[in-house]
C-alpha positions in Angstrom: 0.0 0.0 0.0 1.2 3.5 -0.7 0.7 5.7 2.3 0.0 9.3 1.1 2.8 11.8 1.6 0.7 14.9 1.6 -2.0 15.7 4.2 -4.2 17.2 1.5 -5.0 13.6 0.4 -6.3 12.6 3.8 -10.1 12.3 3.8 -10.4 14.3 0.6 -14.2 14.1 0.7 -14.5 17.5 2.4 -12.8 19.0 -0.7 -14.4 16.9 -3.5 -17.9 17.4 -2.2 -17.6 21.1 -3.2 -16.6 20.3 -6.7 -19.3 21.2 -9.3 -17.2 20.9 -12.5 -18.6 19.1 -15.5 -15.2 18.3 -16.9 -13.9 14.7 -16.9 -12.1 15.3 -13.6 -15.2 16.8 -12.1 -17.3 13.9 -13.1 -14.8 11.4 -11.6 -15.0 13.4 -8.3 -18.8 13.4 -8.3 -18.8 9.6 -9.1 -16.3 9.0 -6.3 -18.5 10.7 -3.7 -21.6 8.9 -5.1 -19.9 5.5 -4.9 -18.6 6.0 -1.3 -22.0 7.3 -0.2 -23.8 4.3 -1.6 -21.3 1.9 0.0 -21.7 3.6 3.4 -25.5 3.4 3.2 -25.4 -0.3 2.5 -22.9 -0.9 5.3 -25.3 0.9 7.7 -28.2 -1.1 6.5 -26.2 -4.3 7.1 -25.2 -3.3 10.7 -28.8 -2.3 11.5 -30.0 -5.7 10.2 -27.5 -7.6 12.2 -28.2 -5.5 15.4 -32.0 -5.7 14.7 -32.3 -2.0 15.5 -35.6 -0.2 15.0 -36.1 2.3 12.2 -34.8 5.7 12.9 -31.9 4.5 15.0 -28.8 6.7 14.3 -26.3 5.2 11.8 -23.2 3.5 13.2 -20.9 4.3 10.2 -20.2 7.9 9.2 -17.9 9.8 6.9 -15.2 11.6 8.8 -11.6 12.6 8.8 -10.0 10.5 11.5 -6.9 12.7 11.3 -8.9 15.6 12.9 -9.7 13.8 16.1 -7.6 16.4 18.0 -10.4 18.9 17.2 -13.0 18.6 19.9 -16.0 19.3 17.8 -15.0 16.6 15.3 -14.0 14.2 18.0 -17.4 14.5 19.6 -19.2 14.0 16.3 -17.2 10.9 15.4 -17.0 9.1 18.8 -18.7 5.8 19.1 -19.0 5.3 15.4 -17.3 3.4 12.6 -15.5 6.2 10.8 -14.9 6.0 7.0 -12.0 8.1 5.8 -10.6 8.5 2.3 -6.8 8.4 2.8 -5.5 8.2 -0.7 -6.5 8.3 -4.4 -4.6 6.7 -7.3 -5.3 6.8 -11.0 -4.9 3.5 -12.9 -2.7 4.9 -15.6 -2.2 1.6 -17.3 -5.9 1.6 -18.2 -6.0 5.3 -19.2 -5.2 5.0 -22.9 -8.3 3.3 -24.0 -10.1 3.6 -27.3 -12.0 6.9 -27.6 -13.5 6.7 -31.0 -16.0 4.4 -32.7 -18.0 4.3 -36.0 -21.2 6.3 -35.9 -22.5 5.1 -39.2 -21.9 6.4 -42.6 -18.5 8.0 -43.2 -18.0 9.5 -39.7 -16.4 8.4 -36.5 -17.4 9.7 -33.0 -15.2 10.6 -30.1 -16.4 9.8 -26.5 -14.9 10.0 -23.0 -12.9 7.1 -21.8 -14.0 5.2 -18.7 -12.4 6.6 -15.5 -10.3 4.2 -13.4 -9.4 5.1 -9.8 -8.1 3.3 -6.8 -9.6 4.6 -3.5 -7.9 3.8 -0.3 -10.7 3.6 2.4 -9.9 3.4 6.1 -12.6 2.0 8.4 -11.8 2.9 12.1 -13.9 1.5 14.9 -13.8 4.6 17.1 -15.5 3.4 20.3 -14.8 4.0 24.0 -15.5 0.3 24.7 -12.8 -1.9 23.1 -15.1 -4.9 22.9 -17.7 -2.9 21.0 -15.0 -1.6 18.7 -13.9 -5.1 17.8 -17.5 -6.2 17.3 -18.1 -3.3 14.9 -14.9 -4.0 13.0 -16.0 -7.6 12.6 -19.3 -6.5 11.1 -17.4 -4.4 8.6 -15.2 -7.3 7.6 -18.3 -9.6 7.4 -20.1 -7.1 5.2 -17.4 -6.9 2.6 -16.9 -10.6 2.7 -20.5 -11.0 1.6 -20.4 -8.2 -1.0 -17.3 -6.9 -2.7 -18.6 -5.3 -5.8 -21.0 -2.3 -5.8 -22.9 -0.9 -8.7 -26.1 1.0 -9.3 -27.5 -2.2 -10.7 -26.9 -4.4 -7.6 -27.8 -1.7 -5.1 -31.6 -1.5 -4.6 -33.0 1.9 -4.2 -30.1 3.6 -5.9 -30.6 6.0 -8.8 -27.7 7.1 -11.1 -26.7 10.7 -10.5 -27.2 13.4 -13.1 -23.5 13.7 -13.6 -23.0 12.3 -17.0 -22.1 8.9 -15.7 -24.1 5.9 -16.8 -22.7 3.3 -14.3 -19.9 2.6 -12.0 -18.2 -0.5 -10.5 -16.5 -0.3 -7.1 -14.7 -3.5 -6.1 -13.4 -3.7 -2.5 -10.1 -5.5 -1.6 -8.9 -5.9 2.0 -5.3 -4.8 2.3 -2.8 -6.4 4.7 -0.3 -3.9 6.1 3.0 -4.7 7.7 3.7 -3.4 11.2 5.9 -0.7 9.6 3.1 0.4 7.2 0.6 0.5 10.1 3.1 2.7 12.1 3.6 4.9 9.1 -0.1 5.3 8.4 -1.2 6.2 12.0 1.9 8.4 12.4 1.0 10.2 9.2 -2.6 10.6 10.4 -1.4 11.9 13.8 -4.1 9.9 15.6 -4.0 7.2 18.2 -4.4 3.7 16.7 -7.8 2.1 17.0 -9.2 -1.1 15.6 -9.3 -0.6 11.9 -9.3 -2.2 8.4 -8.2 -0.6 5.2 -9.6 -1.4 1.8 -8.6 -0.6 -1.8 -11.7 0.3 -3.8 -11.1 -0.2 -7.5 -13.5 2.3 -9.0 -14.5 2.2 -12.7 -16.9 5.0 -13.7 -18.3 4.6 -17.2 -19.0 7.9 -18.8 -22.2 8.4 -20.8 -22.1 7.9 -24.5 -22.5 11.6 -25.4 -20.5 12.4 -28.5 -17.7 14.9 -27.9 -17.2 15.5 -31.6 -17.3 13.7 -34.9 -14.9 13.5 -37.8 -14.6 12.0 -41.2 -12.9 8.7 -41.8 -9.6 8.6 -43.6 -10.4 7.1 -46.9 -7.2 7.3 -48.9 -3.5 7.9 -48.2 -1.4 9.6 -50.9 2.3 9.4 -50.8 4.1 12.4 -52.3 7.6 13.6 -52.3 6.8 15.9 -49.5 5.5 13.1 -47.2 2.3 11.3 -46.5 -1.0 13.1 -47.1 -4.5 11.8 -46.0 
């Protein structure tokens, strides 16, 4: 695992939630927030089902920056919860250079956005006063992702695709095993006291809509002249 070297990466949700750009980068940010929100909702539904809690009971899992536990107002808000923090983001550069054009019929080709591939490093911290409760909540998190690793709009009842130019997404969760050195580095970087935790890599693929960016004519002939190749 790559532990982030810049505190700006830690729990970037408070930054990306303010983004309203409609560019490719803006759409990936919107999709990232949508995917994490959907995942968190389903985790809370699972915990409520396991605990057999009545409707209206406050959620056990919340979004929060575990690195800001030294701030009293945040510490109070996050205590006795499973805290989900986004600690790093990576782009899958190996999958970036995909095909962006396809025949549209006739003599033209159309250019579309490539799918967006990101790795989200998600930290789940069982932030409870009672250590036994913390371990029980962490076990519920592990059990939840053991039962469901892939999240899409299609396999998430009650979810509606956002109006962000994204048709679908796929978020696949993989549990990461850290060495003692990496654990020490992570919590030292966060500046927080270690609590029971699990860290997952979420492989996010956001499929952009099929809106044409532009069209162009196909190359029909290539002529070789003394000055070079002309299409």
